Each structure stands twice: as structure tokens, then as C-alpha cells.
C-alpha positions as CSV (number, residue, x, y, z in Angstrom):
1,M,-2.8,-4.4,-3.0
2,K,-1.2,-6.0,-6.1
3,L,-3.3,-6.3,-9.2
4,L,-2.8,-10.1,-9.3
5,N,-4.1,-10.4,-5.7
6,R,-7.0,-8.1,-6.4
7,S,-8.2,-10.1,-9.4
8,I,-7.8,-13.4,-7.5
9,R,-9.7,-12.0,-4.6
10,S,-12.6,-11.1,-7.0
11,Y,-12.6,-14.6,-8.4
12,L,-12.5,-16.1,-4.9
13,I,-15.5,-13.9,-3.8
14,Y,-17.4,-14.8,-6.9
15,S,-16.6,-18.6,-6.5
16,S,-17.6,-18.5,-2.8
17,I,-21.0,-16.9,-3.6
18,I,-21.6,-19.5,-6.4
19,V,-20.7,-22.4,-4.0
20,L,-23.0,-21.0,-1.2
21,I,-25.9,-20.7,-3.6
22,A,-25.3,-23.9,-5.6
23,V,-25.0,-26.3,-2.7
24,P,-28.4,-25.6,-1.0
25,V,-30.1,-25.3,-4.4
26,F,-28.6,-28.6,-5.5
27,Y,-29.6,-30.3,-2.3
28,F,-33.2,-29.0,-2.6
29,V,-33.4,-30.1,-6.3
30,I,-32.1,-33.6,-5.5
31,Q,-34.5,-33.8,-2.5
32,Q,-37.5,-32.9,-4.7
33,I,-36.5,-35.5,-7.3
34,V,-36.3,-38.2,-4.5
35,Y,-39.7,-37.0,-3.1
36,E,-41.3,-37.3,-6.5
37,E,-40.0,-40.8,-7.0
38,V,-41.2,-41.9,-3.5
39,D,-44.6,-40.2,-4.0
40,E,-45.1,-42.0,-7.3
41,S,-44.2,-45.3,-5.6
42,L,-46.7,-44.5,-2.8
43,V,-49.4,-43.6,-5.2
44,A,-48.9,-46.9,-7.1
45,Q,-48.9,-48.8,-3.8
46,K,-52.1,-47.0,-2.7
47,D,-53.9,-47.9,-6.0
48,E,-52.9,-51.5,-5.5
49,I,-54.2,-51.5,-2.0
50,I,-57.5,-50.0,-3.0
51,Q,-58.0,-52.8,-5.5
52,N,-57.3,-55.3,-2.8
53,F,-59.9,-53.5,-0.5
54,S,-62.5,-54.1,-3.2
55,K,-62.1,-57.8,-2.6
56,L,-62.7,-57.5,1.2
57,S,-66.2,-58.1,2.4
58,G,-67.7,-56.6,5.6
59,T,-66.1,-54.9,8.5
60,A,-64.9,-58.2,9.8
61,S,-62.2,-58.1,7.1
62,L,-60.6,-54.8,8.5
63,P,-58.1,-56.6,10.7
64,E,-56.9,-58.4,7.6
65,A,-56.3,-54.9,5.9
66,I,-54.5,-53.6,9.0
67,A,-52.3,-56.6,9.0
68,L,-51.1,-55.6,5.6
69,G,-49.3,-52.6,7.3
70,I,-52.0,-50.0,6.4
71,Q,-53.2,-47.4,8.9
72,L,-56.9,-46.8,8.6
73,T,-58.8,-44.2,10.5
74,P,-62.6,-44.0,10.4
75,S,-63.7,-40.8,8.8
76,S,-67.1,-39.0,8.6
77,T,-66.5,-37.9,5.0
78,F,-64.9,-39.4,2.0
79,N,-62.0,-37.3,0.6
80,P,-60.2,-39.2,-2.3
81,R,-57.6,-36.4,-2.6
82,D,-53.9,-37.5,-2.0
83,S,-51.9,-35.5,0.6
84,F,-48.1,-35.9,1.0
85,Y,-46.0,-34.8,3.9
86,N,-43.0,-35.9,5.9
87,M,-42.8,-37.1,9.5
88,V,-40.2,-38.4,11.8
89,L,-40.7,-41.5,14.1
90,F,-38.6,-43.0,16.7
91,D,-37.5,-46.5,16.0
92,K,-37.2,-48.6,19.2
93,I,-35.0,-51.2,17.6
94,S,-32.4,-48.9,16.1
95,K,-33.0,-46.3,18.8
96,E,-32.9,-43.4,16.4
97,H,-35.4,-41.1,14.7
98,I,-36.2,-42.1,11.1
99,P,-37.7,-39.8,8.5
100,Y,-40.7,-41.1,6.6
101,R,-42.6,-39.9,3.5
102,V,-46.4,-40.2,4.1
103,I,-49.4,-40.3,1.7
104,E,-52.8,-39.8,3.2
105,S,-56.0,-40.4,1.1
106,G,-59.6,-41.4,1.6
107,V,-60.8,-44.9,0.8
108,I,-64.0,-46.9,1.0
109,V,-63.8,-50.2,2.9
110,A,-66.9,-52.3,3.3
111,N,-69.0,-49.3,2.3
112,R,-67.5,-47.1,5.0
113,P,-65.2,-44.1,4.5
114,F,-61.7,-44.3,6.0
115,A,-58.6,-42.1,6.0
116,M,-55.8,-44.3,4.8
117,Q,-52.2,-43.5,5.6
118,L,-49.1,-45.1,3.9
119,K,-45.6,-44.3,4.8
120,R,-42.1,-45.2,3.5
121,S,-38.8,-44.7,5.2
122,L,-36.5,-42.0,3.7
123,I,-33.4,-42.9,5.6
124,D,-31.8,-44.6,2.6
125,N,-32.8,-41.7,0.3
126,E,-31.5,-39.1,2.9
127,D,-28.2,-40.9,3.0
128,L,-28.0,-40.9,-0.8
129,I,-28.8,-37.2,-0.9
130,Q,-26.2,-36.4,1.7
131,S,-23.6,-38.4,-0.2
132,I,-24.4,-36.7,-3.5
133,V,-24.3,-33.3,-1.9
134,I,-21.0,-34.0,-0.1
135,V,-19.5,-35.3,-3.4
136,M,-20.7,-32.1,-5.1
137,I,-19.3,-29.9,-2.4
138,I,-15.9,-31.6,-2.7
139,L,-16.0,-31.3,-6.5
140,L,-16.9,-27.6,-6.4
141,L,-14.2,-26.9,-3.9
142,L,-11.7,-28.8,-6.0
143,I,-12.8,-26.9,-9.1
144,V,-12.6,-23.5,-7.3
145,A,-9.2,-24.3,-5.7
146,G,-7.8,-25.6,-9.0
147,F,-9.2,-22.5,-10.8
148,L,-7.5,-20.2,-8.3
149,V,-4.2,-22.0,-8.4
150,I,-4.2,-22.2,-12.2
151,N,-5.2,-18.6,-12.5
152,R,-2.4,-17.5,-10.1
153,V,0.2,-19.6,-11.9
154,I,-0.9,-18.3,-15.3
155,S,-1.2,-14.7,-14.1
156,K,2.3,-14.8,-12.6
157,K,3.7,-16.1,-15.9
158,I,1.7,-13.5,-17.9
159,W,2.7,-10.6,-15.5
160,K,6.3,-11.6,-15.3
161,P,7.4,-9.1,-18.0
162,F,5.7,-6.3,-16.2
163,Y,7.4,-7.1,-12.9
164,N,10.8,-7.4,-14.7
165,T,10.1,-3.9,-16.2
166,V,9.3,-2.5,-12.7
167,N,12.5,-4.0,-11.3
168,R,14.6,-2.5,-14.1
169,L,13.0,0.9,-13.4
170,N,13.6,0.7,-9.7
171,S,17.3,0.0,-10.2
172,Y,17.7,2.5,-13.0
173,E,19.8,5.6,-12.4
174,L,19.6,8.5,-14.9
175,E,23.1,9.7,-14.3
176,R,24.6,6.4,-15.7
177,N,23.7,7.8,-19.2
178,E,22.3,4.5,-20.5
179,I,19.0,3.1,-21.7
180,P,17.8,0.0,-19.8
181,E,17.0,-3.1,-21.8
182,F,13.7,-4.6,-21.1
183,E,12.8,-8.3,-21.5
184,K,11.1,-9.1,-24.8
185,T,7.5,-10.3,-24.5
186,S,4.9,-11.7,-26.8
187,I,2.1,-9.7,-25.0
188,N,1.4,-6.6,-27.0
189,E,0.3,-4.4,-24.1
190,F,3.6,-5.0,-22.2
191,S,5.6,-4.6,-25.4
192,D,4.0,-1.3,-26.0
193,L,4.6,-0.3,-22.3
194,N,8.3,-1.1,-22.6
195,H,8.6,0.8,-25.8
196,S,6.9,3.9,-24.3
197,I,9.1,3.7,-21.2
198,S,12.2,3.5,-23.4
199,T,11.1,6.5,-25.4
200,L,10.4,8.5,-22.3
201,I,13.8,7.6,-20.8
202,K,15.5,8.7,-23.9
203,R,13.8,12.1,-23.8
204,N,14.5,12.5,-20.1
205,L,18.1,11.5,-20.7
206,S,18.4,14.2,-23.4
207,V,16.9,16.8,-21.1
208,F,19.2,15.7,-18.2
209,Q,22.3,16.1,-20.5
210,S,21.1,19.5,-21.5
211,Q,20.6,20.5,-17.8
212,K,24.1,19.3,-16.9
213,E,25.6,21.3,-19.8
214,F,23.6,24.3,-18.8
215,T,24.8,24.0,-15.2
216,E,28.4,23.6,-16.2
217,N,28.2,26.5,-18.7
218,A,26.4,28.7,-16.2
219,A,28.9,28.0,-13.5
220,H,31.7,29.0,-15.8
221,E,30.1,32.0,-17.6
222,M,28.7,33.6,-14.4
223,Q,31.6,33.1,-12.1
224,T,34.1,34.7,-14.5
225,P,32.3,38.1,-14.8
226,L,31.6,38.2,-11.0
227,A,35.2,37.5,-10.3
228,I,36.3,40.3,-12.7
229,L,33.8,42.7,-11.2
230,Q,35.1,41.9,-7.7
231,G,38.7,42.5,-8.8
232,K,37.8,45.8,-10.5
233,L,36.1,47.0,-7.4
234,E,39.1,46.1,-5.2
235,L,41.4,48.0,-7.6
236,L,39.0,50.9,-7.6
237,M,39.1,51.0,-3.8
238,Q,42.9,51.4,-4.0
239,T,42.8,54.4,-6.3
240,E,43.5,57.9,-4.9
241,P,42.2,60.4,-4.3
242,L,39.0,58.6,-3.0
243,N,36.5,60.5,-0.8
244,T,34.3,58.9,1.9
245,E,31.2,58.9,-0.3
246,Q,32.9,57.1,-3.2
247,A,34.4,54.6,-0.8
248,G,31.0,53.9,0.6
249,L,29.5,53.3,-2.8
250,I,32.3,51.0,-3.9
251,S,32.1,49.1,-0.6
252,G,28.3,48.7,-1.2
253,L,28.9,47.4,-4.7
254,A,31.5,44.9,-3.4
255,D,29.1,43.6,-0.8
256,A,26.4,43.3,-3.4
257,N,28.7,41.4,-5.7
258,Q,29.8,39.0,-3.0
259,R,26.2,38.4,-2.1
260,M,25.4,37.7,-5.8
261,N,28.4,35.4,-5.9
262,R,27.1,33.4,-2.9
263,L,23.6,33.3,-4.4
264,N,25.0,32.1,-7.7
265,R,27.0,29.3,-6.0
266,S,23.9,28.3,-3.9
267,L,21.7,28.1,-7.0
268,L,24.2,26.1,-8.9
269,L,24.6,23.8,-6.0
270,L,20.9,23.2,-5.8
271,T,20.8,22.5,-9.5
272,K,23.6,20.0,-9.2
273,I,21.9,18.2,-6.3
274,E,18.6,18.0,-8.2
275,N,20.5,16.6,-11.2
276,N,22.2,14.1,-8.9
277,Q,25.7,15.1,-10.1
278,F,27.4,14.1,-6.9
279,I,27.8,10.5,-7.7
280,E,30.8,9.6,-5.5
281,K,29.9,8.0,-2.2
282,E,31.9,6.8,0.7
283,K,31.6,5.8,4.4
284,I,31.9,9.0,6.4
285,S,32.0,9.5,10.2
286,L,29.2,11.9,11.0
287,N,30.8,12.6,14.4
288,D,34.1,13.8,12.8
289,T,32.2,15.9,10.3
290,V,30.2,17.6,13.0
291,E,33.3,18.3,15.0
292,K,35.1,19.7,12.0
293,M,32.2,22.0,11.0
294,T,31.8,23.2,14.6
295,G,35.4,24.2,14.8
296,Q,35.1,26.2,11.5
297,F,32.2,28.3,12.9
298,A,33.7,28.8,16.4
299,F,34.9,32.3,15.5
300,L,31.5,33.3,14.2
301,A,29.9,32.1,17.4
302,E,32.4,34.0,19.5
303,Q,31.6,37.2,17.7
304,K,28.0,36.9,18.7
305,N,28.8,35.6,22.2
306,I,27.0,32.4,21.5
307,T,27.8,29.1,23.3
308,V,28.1,26.1,21.0
309,R,28.1,22.7,22.7
310,N,28.8,19.6,20.8
311,L,27.3,16.8,22.9
312,P,29.1,13.4,22.4
313,G,27.1,10.5,21.2
314,A,27.2,7.1,19.5
315,E,29.3,6.8,16.4
316,I,27.3,7.3,13.2
317,T,28.6,6.3,9.8
318,V,26.8,7.7,6.7
319,D,27.1,6.5,3.2
320,A,27.1,9.7,1.2
321,N,29.1,12.2,-0.8
322,R,31.6,13.9,1.6
323,S,31.1,17.4,0.1
324,L,27.3,17.2,0.4
325,L,27.4,15.8,3.9
326,E,29.7,18.7,5.0
327,I,27.4,21.2,3.3
328,L,24.3,19.7,5.1
329,V,26.0,19.9,8.5
330,S,27.5,23.4,7.9
331,N,24.2,24.8,6.6
332,L,22.3,23.6,9.7
333,I,25.0,24.9,12.1
334,T,25.3,28.2,10.3
335,N,21.5,28.6,10.3
336,A,21.5,27.9,14.0
337,I,24.2,30.4,14.8
338,R,22.8,33.1,12.5
339,H,19.3,33.0,14.1
340,T,20.5,32.7,17.7
341,P,20.4,36.0,19.6
342,P,23.6,37.3,21.3
343,G,24.2,35.4,24.5
344,G,22.2,32.4,23.4
345,S,23.3,28.8,22.9
346,V,23.5,26.1,20.2
347,L,23.3,22.5,21.2
348,I,24.5,19.7,18.8
349,G,23.9,16.1,19.8
350,Q,22.0,12.9,19.4
351,E,18.6,12.5,21.0
352,N,18.0,9.2,19.3
353,K,20.0,6.5,17.5
354,D,21.1,7.4,14.0
355,E,19.8,11.0,14.4
356,L,21.5,14.3,14.6
357,T,19.7,17.2,16.3
358,I,20.8,20.9,16.2
359,K,19.0,23.2,18.7
360,N,19.4,27.0,19.1
361,T,17.9,29.6,21.3
362,A,14.9,31.3,19.5
363,K,14.6,35.0,19.0
364,N,10.8,34.8,18.7
365,G,8.3,32.0,18.5
366,A,8.1,28.9,16.4
367,L,8.7,28.9,12.6
368,D,6.3,27.8,10.0
369,P,7.3,24.1,9.2
370,S,5.5,24.3,5.8
371,R,7.7,27.2,4.6
372,I,11.1,27.0,6.2
373,F,12.5,24.5,3.7
374,Q,11.3,26.5,0.7
375,R,13.7,28.6,-1.4
376,F,14.3,32.2,-0.4
377,Q,12.4,31.9,2.9
378,K,14.3,34.2,5.3
379,E,13.4,34.7,8.9
380,S,15.9,37.4,9.5
381,P,17.0,40.6,7.7
382,D,20.6,39.4,7.6
383,N,22.1,40.4,4.2
384,N,24.6,37.5,4.4
385,S,21.7,35.0,4.2
386,T,20.6,34.0,0.8
387,G,17.5,32.1,2.0
388,L,18.7,28.9,0.4
389,G,20.6,27.2,3.3
390,L,17.7,25.1,4.5
391,A,16.4,24.5,1.0
392,I,19.8,23.0,0.1
393,A,19.8,20.9,3.3
394,G,16.3,19.6,2.4
395,K,17.5,18.7,-1.1
396,I,20.5,16.8,0.2
397,C,18.3,14.9,2.7
398,S,15.8,14.1,-0.1
399,L,18.7,12.9,-2.3
400,Y,19.9,10.3,0.3
401,H,16.5,9.6,1.7
402,F,17.3,11.2,5.1
403,S,14.5,12.6,7.2
404,L,14.8,16.3,8.0
405,Q,12.3,17.6,10.6
406,Y,11.7,20.8,12.5
407,S,10.3,21.3,16.0
408,F,10.0,24.0,18.6
409,T,10.3,23.1,22.3
410,G,11.4,24.9,25.4
411,G,12.0,28.2,23.6
412,M,14.5,26.5,21.2
413,H,14.4,25.7,17.4
414,A,15.3,22.1,16.7
415,F,16.3,20.6,13.3
416,S,16.7,16.8,13.4
417,V,18.2,14.7,10.6
418,K,17.5,10.9,10.9
419,F,19.9,8.9,8.8
């Protein structure tokens, strides 16, 4: 969730709670104020009626009091205390229930105790309260909505430099050897952030340049002595007289030198891939690349009596560096042939759209998926294997955001690359 949405959500939750609490509290307060006003009016009316009762003489005058709209009920005791409550009566004329505020108090009429009841309609007051509450709800909702809109607009404007910085970083490529220019802002925090990022990029760019120089120097300095050593060994093998023991030692040294040469080239290739030094890209036919690599390793497969079948599929075009794509395909095919027992088979095809799958007959059981793409992980004692083939394939897939997966089904290893 974005920070802006998270803050707005917090404001919205807080505002909703305030509205839910404020509306009923406001309604209750307004209602109590109205009740107090009506109660004061009823008390004043009661006092006036009691004064009028003092002018009445005898019980014969009670019908006159009742005619004034007063409800009198004979009582055995006199209780002058006022009691207030609400009641709802059905009006036959309007045919609706009408709320009333009622005061009940004891009075003396013609020297006899009575319970007097006065009531006043609250329908006008209830309508007024509802109108006030509705207006308040509308105002609160408008305030909350306006607050959220203003906050979102202002927040977007405030956070605009931050999003510009993020977009610049997403499109930045270290190998371009340039420092991105960030938008100037008056907000100190974002200004400090841009300055820190620029400083960090400068440091990383310096380290990147050093790594590139080291890679180039190492490739030059190590390949030369290895080539000289290989040449000297070949000359030594041609010298005479040379006995069998000497020839075996020289042959072993030559094999070790070739293995060191392969290992050096693989490590340098990994370093170049990690430094993203293969900048050139082009549209490449994956089908043609697979067919080309399959033909190159046909002789190796024939030596081990392995059947290699390239199953035709839909045309796949990949946007990548041609050398890296060929290395990716060749490493997977070489790995499959090397780890297939004599008489086994290698199947190359497409099980899904935009996906290349290479299967080979397994010598033993399944491999450990958490280790097979690590460096120097070897599943066979073959001296020709450096243990870096799958690691290089994994780095190439990571560079181009391909998905490289391993599975084991039907007694066959399967490596799938989804482009």
C-alpha cells in the first residue's frame, strides 16, 4: 500500500469514528435542550393553572377545569412533585402517532387532592431536531470529504518530488556511466534524500568502474600466462627422448591447464554478467539458436550414445544479447548431455508458450533445487565440468528477468526457461 493511501485511510477511519460518535451525541444534546425548554413551558403553564384552580369553588367547578384541557385524576394522597416523561398518542384526525411531552403533578382542587397531567406536542420540535441533525450530518460529511480531497491533492503535490526520484531510479542504468539529475525541491527531507542517493550512485559508479577495469585486466593478465604454459607443454611433449612416465605427467599438466583456462573464462564471464557488461541487445530467434547449439553438440551426444531430439514448437523471439543467449542454451544442453547416462535421451522442446524445456534421463534421483544453481555445485565427478554452467545460466536469466526452474518427473531432469 502506498504511503499516501495509508495516511488517507487513517484520516478516513478517524473521521468516520468522529462522525459516528458526534451525530448521536449532537442529537441527544439538542433533544435535551428542547426537552428543557418544553419542561419550563409546562411548569409555567402548571403554575398558572394552579392559580386559576384557587379561584374555583366546590367540586361543581371541576367540569370547568377539565374544559380548559387539563386531565385531572382523583388521588388519595397529595404529591406536589413534578414528573416529566414522554408518550405517544394516535391522532384520529391526522391518522398518525404524535409524540408528547407530559408533566404530572399533584394539585388541590376544592380541598381535594388530584393528579394533574399536562401534555404538549413534540412533533414540531422533533421535526426541528431532525432537520438540525440532517444539516449537521451533511456539513460533517462535506467537511470530511473536503478534508480528504484537499489532503490527497496537497499530499500528491508534496510527494511529487519523491515519485520523480523513484521514477528516475527505476529507469537508471549503472553501465551508462552517468549521474541522474533529480528535480529540485523546497522540501528539505526530499532534498536530503536526493543528495544522499546521488552520493551513493557516485560511489557505486566508482566501484563499478573499478570492477570493470579489474575484469579487463584479469582477463588479459591471466589468459596470457595460461596460453604460454599451454604452448610450453605442447613443445615439451614434442621433445625426444620422452618416456611414458614423462608423457603422462606432461599430459596431466596440460589437462589441468586447460581446466584452469575453462575455469578462468567461466569466472570472468560470471563477473561480466554481474557487471552487466553485455549491453548490446537484438531480436533473436530462440528456435534458430536451439537448432544451432544442438548441432554443435551432436558429436558429443553420439560419443555417449545419447539420443537428442529437438521437438519443433512455436516461434519464440527473445530480446537479448546474442552471445549470452547462446551461452544460456549451450550450458543447459551441455549440462543435460553430460549428466545423461549412455543410451539415455535428451528432449528439447516447448511445453508452454514462451517457454523452453530441456529434459534428460537421470542417472539417480532428483537434484536439490536449492543448490544446483550455486557456484561449484557438481553432481558428477567429470573433470571437464567446472561447476559453473548452471550458475552462469541462472545469472543470465536473472539479468534478463527470465524464469529458470528445475523439476524432476518420470525419471527425467527438466530445466525450463520462461521468457
